[in-house]
C-alpha positions in Angstrom: 8.2 19.9 -23.9 5.8 22.4 -25.3 2.7 23.4 -23.4 -0.5 23.3 -25.5 -3.6 25.3 -24.9 -5.9 24.6 -22.1 -9.5 23.4 -22.6 -12.7 22.8 -20.7 -13.0 19.2 -21.8 -10.4 16.9 -23.5 -11.7 13.7 -25.2 -9.3 10.9 -26.2 -10.4 8.7 -29.0 -12.6 9.7 -32.0 -14.7 6.6 -32.5 -18.4 6.4 -32.1 -18.2 7.2 -28.3 -15.6 10.0 -28.7 -17.4 11.8 -31.5 -20.6 11.9 -29.6 -18.9 12.8 -26.4 -17.0 15.7 -28.0 -20.1 17.0 -29.8 -22.2 16.8 -26.6 -19.5 18.6 -24.5 -19.1 21.4 -27.1 -22.8 21.6 -27.6 -23.1 22.3 -23.9 -20.7 25.3 -24.2 -17.4 23.7 -23.3 -14.2 24.4 -25.2 -13.5 20.9 -26.3 -10.5 19.1 -27.7 -10.9 15.7 -29.5 -7.6 13.8 -29.8 -7.4 10.9 -32.3 -4.3 8.8 -33.2 -5.6 8.1 -36.7 -6.0 10.3 -39.8 -9.8 10.8 -39.6 -12.5 10.8 -36.9 -15.3 8.2 -36.9 -13.7 4.9 -35.9 -16.0 1.9 -36.5 -18.6 4.3 -37.9 -16.5 4.4 -41.0 -16.0 0.6 -41.3 -19.2 -0.2 -43.2 -20.6 -2.1 -40.2 -24.2 -1.1 -39.4 -24.8 0.6 -36.0 -26.0 -2.1 -33.6 -28.0 -1.5 -30.5 -29.6 1.9 -31.5 -33.0 0.1 -31.5 -34.2 -2.9 -29.5 -35.4 -6.1 -31.1 -39.0 -4.7 -31.1 -37.8 -1.9 -33.4 -38.0 0.9 -30.8 -35.3 3.5 -30.8 -33.3 3.4 -27.6 -30.6 5.9 -28.6 -31.4 9.6 -29.3 -29.8 12.9 -28.9 -26.4 13.4 -30.6 -26.5 10.0 -32.3 -29.8 10.9 -34.0 -28.4 14.2 -35.0 -25.5 12.5 -36.7 -27.9 10.2 -38.6 -29.9 13.2 -39.7 -26.7 14.8 -41.0 -25.9 11.6 -42.9 -29.4 11.6 -44.3 -28.9 15.1 -45.7 -25.8 13.7 -47.6 -27.8 10.8 -49.0 -25.9 8.1 -47.0 -28.6 7.0 -44.5 -30.3 3.7 -45.3 -31.9 3.5 -41.9 -33.2 0.9 -39.5 -33.4 -2.7 -40.7 -34.1 -6.0 -38.9 -31.9 -9.0 -39.6 -34.9 -11.2 -38.7 -32.5 -13.1 -36.4 -31.9 -11.2 -33.2 -31.8 -7.4 -33.6 -32.3 -4.2 -35.6 -29.5 -2.2 -37.1 -29.1 1.3 -38.5 -27.4 0.9 -41.9 -25.2 3.6 -43.3 -22.9 4.5 -46.1 -19.4 4.6 -44.5 -18.0 7.0 -47.2 -20.7 9.6 -46.6 -20.4 9.0 -42.9 -16.9 10.4 -43.0 -18.4 13.7 -44.1 -21.3 13.6 -41.6 -18.9 13.1 -38.7 -16.9 16.1 -39.8 -20.0 18.2 -40.3 -21.3 17.3 -36.8 -18.0 18.2 -35.1 -17.7 21.4 -37.2 -21.2 22.5 -36.2 -20.2 22.6 -32.5 -16.7 23.9 -33.2 -14.9 20.9 -31.6 -11.1 21.3 -31.8 -9.8 18.2 -33.6 -6.3 17.0 -33.3 -5.5 14.1 -35.6 -2.3 11.9 -35.9 -1.8 12.5 -32.2 -1.1 9.9 -29.5 -2.2 10.4 -25.9 1.1 9.3 -24.4 0.6 9.5 -20.6 -1.2 11.4 -17.9 0.2 13.8 -15.3 -1.8 12.9 -12.2 -1.7 13.2 -8.4 -4.0 11.5 -6.0 -6.6 10.5 -8.6 -6.7 13.9 -10.3 -5.4 14.3 -13.9 -3.6 17.6 -14.1 -2.4 17.2 -17.7 -2.3 14.9 -20.7 1.0 14.4 -22.6 0.4 14.3 -26.4 2.8 13.2 -29.1 2.7 14.0 -32.8 5.0 15.3 -35.5 5.1 18.7 -33.8 6.7 17.0 -30.8 5.4 16.6 -27.3 3.0 18.9 -25.5 0.7 18.9 -22.5 -3.0 19.8 -22.6 -4.8 20.7 -19.4 -8.5 20.6 -18.6 -10.8 20.3 -15.5 -12.3 17.1 -16.9 -11.0 14.4 -19.3 -13.0 11.7 -21.1 -11.5 8.4 -22.1 -13.1 7.1 -25.3 -9.9 5.3 -26.4 -11.6 1.9 -26.5 -8.6 0.4 -24.6 -9.0 2.7 -21.5 -5.5 4.1 -22.1 -6.1 7.4 -20.3 -7.8 5.9 -17.3 -5.1 3.2 -16.9 -2.3 5.7 -17.2 -4.0 7.6 -14.4 -4.0 4.5 -12.2 -7.4 3.0 -12.8 -7.9 -0.7 -12.3 -9.2 -2.9 -15.1 -10.1 -6.4 -16.2 -9.2 -8.0 -19.5 -10.7 -10.8 -21.6 -12.0 -14.0 -20.0 -10.7 -15.6 -16.7 -8.9 -18.1 -19.0 -7.1 -15.3 -20.9 -9.3 -15.5 -24.0 -10.1 -12.5 -26.2 -12.9 -12.1 -28.7 -11.6 -12.2 -32.2 -10.4 -9.1 -34.1 -12.0 -8.6 -37.5 -11.9 -6.3 -40.5 -15.0 -5.3 -42.5 -15.1 -5.3 -46.2 -17.6 -4.3 -48.9 -18.8 -5.8 -52.2 -20.7 -3.8 -54.8 -22.9 -4.8 -57.7 -25.2 -7.2 -55.8 -28.4 -8.4 -57.5 -31.1 -8.5 -54.9 -33.6 -10.6 -57.0 -31.6 -13.8 -57.2 -30.3 -13.3 -53.6 -33.9 -13.1 -52.2 -35.0 -16.1 -54.3 -32.1 -18.1 -52.9 -33.0 -17.1 -49.3 -36.7 -18.1 -49.8 -35.7 -21.4 -51.4 -33.0 -22.3 -48.9 -33.7 -20.7 -45.5 -31.7 -23.6 -43.9 -28.5 -21.7 -44.9 -29.4 -18.6 -42.9 -29.6 -17.5 -39.3 -33.2 -16.7 -38.8 -35.5 -16.1 -35.8 -33.0 -16.8 -33.0 -35.0 -14.5 -30.7 -38.6 -15.3 -30.0 -39.2 -11.6 -30.1 -38.2 -11.7 -33.7 -39.6 -15.1 -34.6 -43.0 -14.5 -33.2 -44.2 -18.0 -34.1 -43.2 -17.8 -37.7 -41.5 -20.6 -39.6 -38.1 -20.1 -41.3 -39.9 -19.8 -44.6 -42.1 -17.1 -43.3 -39.2 -15.2 -41.8 -37.3 -15.4 -45.1 -40.3 -13.8 -46.8 -40.1 -11.0 -44.2 -36.4 -10.4 -45.1 -37.4 -10.0 -48.7 -40.4 -7.8 -47.9 -38.0 -5.5 -46.1 -36.3 -4.9 -49.4 -32.7 -4.8 -48.4 -30.0 -7.5 -48.2 -29.7 -7.8 -44.4 -29.0 -11.4 -43.3 -26.5 -13.9 -41.9 -25.2 -17.2 -43.4 -24.6 -19.5 -40.4 -21.8 -21.9 -39.8 -24.2 -24.7 -38.8 -26.0 -24.3 -42.0 -25.2 -26.7 -44.9 -23.7 -24.0 -47.3 -21.2 -22.3 -45.0 -20.7 -25.4 -42.8 -19.6 -27.5 -45.8 -17.4 -24.7 -47.1 -15.6 -24.6 -43.8 -15.2 -28.3 -43.6 -13.7 -28.5 -47.1 -11.4 -25.6 -46.6 -13.1 -23.3 -49.1 -13.9 -21.0 -46.2 -12.0 -20.3 -43.0 -13.8 -21.2 -39.7 -16.2 -18.4 -38.8 -19.5 -18.3 -36.9 -21.4 -16.2 -39.5 -21.2 -14.2 -42.7 -23.1 -11.0 -42.0 -24.4 -9.1 -45.0 -25.8 -5.6 -44.5 -26.5 -2.8 -47.1 -24.2 0.3 -47.3 -25.3 1.9 -50.6 -28.4 1.5 -52.7 -26.9 3.3 -55.7 -23.8 1.2 -55.7 -25.8 -1.9 -54.8 -23.2 -2.4 -52.1 -23.1 -4.4 -48.9 -20.7 -4.8 -46.0 -19.6 -8.3 -44.9 -18.6 -9.0 -41.3 -17.1 -12.4 -41.1 -13.3 -12.3 -40.7 -11.7 -13.3 -37.4 -8.5 -13.9 -35.6 -9.1 -15.0 -32.0 -7.2 -14.5 -28.8 -5.2 -11.5 -29.8 -4.4 -9.1 -27.0 -5.0 -5.9 -29.0 -3.1 -3.8 -26.5 0.0 -5.5 -27.8 0.7 -3.6 -31.0 2.9 -6.3 -32.6 0.2 -8.9 -32.1 -2.6 -6.6 -33.5 -0.5 -5.6 -36.4 0.4 -9.2 -37.2 -3.2 -10.2 -37.4 -3.8 -7.9 -40.4 -2.2 -10.2 -43.0 -4.4 -13.1 -42.0 -7.5 -11.0 -42.0 -6.7 -9.7 -45.5 -6.4 -13.3 -46.7 -9.8 -14.1 -45.2 -11.3 -11.1 -47.1 -10.2 -12.4 -50.5 -11.2 -16.0 -49.5 -14.7 -14.9 -48.4 -15.3 -12.6 -51.5 -14.4 -15.5 -53.8 -16.8 -17.9 -51.8 -19.6 -15.4 -52.1 -19.2 -15.1 -55.8 -19.1 -18.8 -56.3 -21.8 -20.0 -53.9 -24.3 -17.2 -53.3 -26.7 -16.2 -56.1 -26.8 -12.5 -56.6 -23.1 -12.2 -55.8 -21.8 -13.7 -59.1 -20.8 -10.3 -60.6 -20.1 -8.5 -57.4 -16.9 -6.6 -57.0 -14.7 -6.0 -54.0 -15.3 -2.3 -53.3 -13.8 -1.3 -50.0 -11.9 -2.3 -46.9 -12.4 -0.9 -43.4 -9.7 1.7 -42.5 -8.8 -0.2 -39.3 -8.9 -3.6 -37.6 -12.1 -3.9 -35.5 -11.4 -4.8 -31.8 -14.2 -6.3 -29.7 -12.5 -6.3 -26.3 -9.5 -5.3 -24.4 -9.6 -3.6 -21.1 -12.8 -3.1 -19.0 -12.1 -0.3 -16.6 -13.4 -0.8 -13.0 -16.0 1.8 -12.4 -18.2 3.0 -9.5 -20.8 0.5 -10.8 -20.3 -2.7 -12.8 -23.0 -3.7 -15.3 -23.8 -7.4 -15.1 -24.8 -9.9 -17.7 -27.9 -10.7 -15.6 -29.0 -7.1 -15.8 -28.5 -7.1 -19.6 -30.4 -10.3 -20.2 -33.3 -9.4 -17.9 -33.7 -6.0 -19.5 -33.2 -4.3 -16.1 -34.0 -0.6 -15.7 -32.2 1.8 -13.3 -33.0 5.2 -11.7 -29.3 6.1 -12.4 -29.5 5.3 -16.1 -27.8 7.7 -18.5 -27.8 5.4 -21.6 -29.4 2.2 -22.9 -28.4 -1.0 -24.6 -30.3 -3.8 -26.4 -27.8 -5.9 -28.3 -27.8 -9.6 -27.4 -24.9 -10.9 -25.2 -22.5 -11.5 -28.1 -19.2 -13.2 -27.3 -17.3 -14.3 -30.4 -14.8 -17.2 -29.8 -12.2 -19.0 -31.8 -13.2 -21.0 -34.9 -16.9 -21.1 -35.6 -17.9 -20.7 -32.0 -20.0 -17.8 -30.7 -22.3 -17.1 -27.7 -25.5 -15.3 -28.7 -28.2 -14.8 -26.0 -31.0 -12.3 -26.6 -32.3 -9.7 -24.2 -35.6 -10.8 -22.6 -38.7 -9.8 -24.6 -36.7 -8.0 -27.2 -36.3 -5.1 -24.9 -33.5 -2.9 -23.6 -31.5 -2.5 -20.4 -30.2 0.6 -18.7 -26.5 1.6 -18.3 -26.1 3.4 -15.0 -24.0 6.5 -14.5 -21.5 4.6 -12.3 -20.4 2.5 -15.3 -18.9 5.6 -16.8 -17.0 6.8 -13.7 -13.6 5.1 -13.2 -13.1 4.1 -9.6 -10.5 6.2 -7.8 -10.2 9.0 -10.4 -11.7 12.5 -9.7 -11.9 14.2 -13.0 -12.0 11.4 -15.6 -15.1 9.9 -17.3 -15.2 7.1 -19.8 -17.5 5.9 -22.6 -17.3 3.2 -25.2 -16.0 -0.4 -24.9 -13.8 0.4 -21.9 -16.8 1.1 -19.7 -17.3 -0.8 -16.5 -19.0 -4.2 -16.9 -18.5 -7.9 -16.5 -17.6 -9.8 -19.7 -21.2 -10.9 -20.5 -22.6 -7.4 -20.2 -19.7 -6.0 -22.1 -20.4 -8.4 -24.9 -23.7 -6.6 -25.4 -23.0 -2.9 -24.7 -19.6 -2.8 -26.6 -21.4 -2.1 -29.9 -21.8 1.4 -31.5 -25.4 2.3 -30.5 -24.8 2.1 -26.7 -21.3 3.6 -27.1 -22.9 6.6 -28.8 -25.4 6.9 -25.9 -22.6 6.6 -23.4 -20.6 9.3 -25.3 -23.5 11.7 -25.2 -23.9 11.1 -21.5 -20.3 11.8 -20.5 -20.0 14.7 -22.9 -23.1 16.5 -21.5 -21.9 15.7 -18.0 -18.4 17.0 -18.6 -19.8 20.4 -19.9 -21.7 20.8 -16.6 -18.7 19.8 -14.5 -16.4 22.3 -16.3 -19.0 25.1 -16.2 -19.7 24.7 -12.5 -16.2 24.0 -11.4 -17.0 20.6 -9.9 -13.7 19.1 -8.6 -14.9 15.4 -8.3 -17.2 14.0 -10.9 -19.0 12.0 -8.2 -20.3 15.3 -6.8 -22.4 15.8 -9.9 -25.9 14.5 -9.2 -27.1 11.9 -11.7 -30.4 13.6 -11.7 -28.7 16.7 -13.2 -27.1 14.6 -15.9 -30.4 12.9 -16.7 -32.3 16.2 -16.9 -29.7 17.5 -19.4 -29.8 14.4 -21.5 -33.6 14.4 -21.7 -33.5 18.0 -22.8 -31.2 17.0 -25.6 -33.3 14.2 -26.9 -31.6 11.2 -25.3 -33.8 8.1 -24.7 -33.8 7.2 -21.0 -37.3 5.8 -20.5 -40.6 5.0 -22.3 -39.4 1.9 -24.2 -39.4 -1.8 -23.4 
């Protein structure tokens, strides 16, 4: 087995959390390695899906720092559409996934992050809760990388579990939220689409949060969607259009058909609607087997949109996400476990290092979905202990493997909070490496918060 170079910080997984973690660590002066099993960094940032949870339902930014730096880079490239409300529950940051590929690479390049693609983190070498090395596998063979601190942004908690961390999975009944794949359609005509929305608001999910509704009728909310000027809305399964299509077999069972803009010049939108429920995505055969069914749903939905939704008549299929989207697998047990009660009540914490605002969002099989908004359209805090795996001395985590119960996870698993968590652990890791701290618990949370504030993270001052 070859021995690879040593680093100050090693980050596993180059999705939304991993990209921000690596950039933050390197920005803090740490020699940083970012390990990614796929061919390009970015993860769900490249899917076409808008970034959820970067603003609360009041339209206040709750994520700053490295995430906002990435958006600024994307804006320079012409791929930033920006914040939009769905006039249902939340706000999004809408982006062009093709230009986001370049923005991610430019951000990592700016801070000289060492990127290792097509590489699997195979296993850890660990003793008494300390990871001494990480075994990597790629076409060059096996090697071991060493660092004083490791960050698990794998989504599935692979690094932490390999080192002995405890975890929870799915629901107590063994259920898992559906896996999905995003796709895009170009050539949308906004005029007929908005006219249809105004004439038939009963087909659309509108004003599900009182913070969004604000006493408006569905017709008034539909007018607000049009006034915003971008196609950002949901067809709902309990509306007559989608409901009847599901009943007749024209559409597969799904809770919603999300439509969000990805490119003004291409008149392109992303659609989030496909779903295969109760797949344990840590079982590779099961996850791989879901792709064929998801692909069939893509073509079925595209045909439905052309036939039934004005403005889509001449729309063309224009892109498929590069990976299957996974909502939940392992939740690592951390020093603190965020609860659904804290999320829904918009609780704040003196140990906060990131924020979330997305509603509790638990997709189920068929057309079922749990959607519960955060009180007052506000935000909640994610404490430092949620990012510290219990029993491990030199491992941090960020992204959807963070420590939470299932309800809280159903909110904070989305990209906005994941980027905030990534910034937090990356900044903390650079301090840990620089100061030679042997146990991540010895790092005062006040020091982490001070660093994050200095780098533009949002920790307070919002609802």
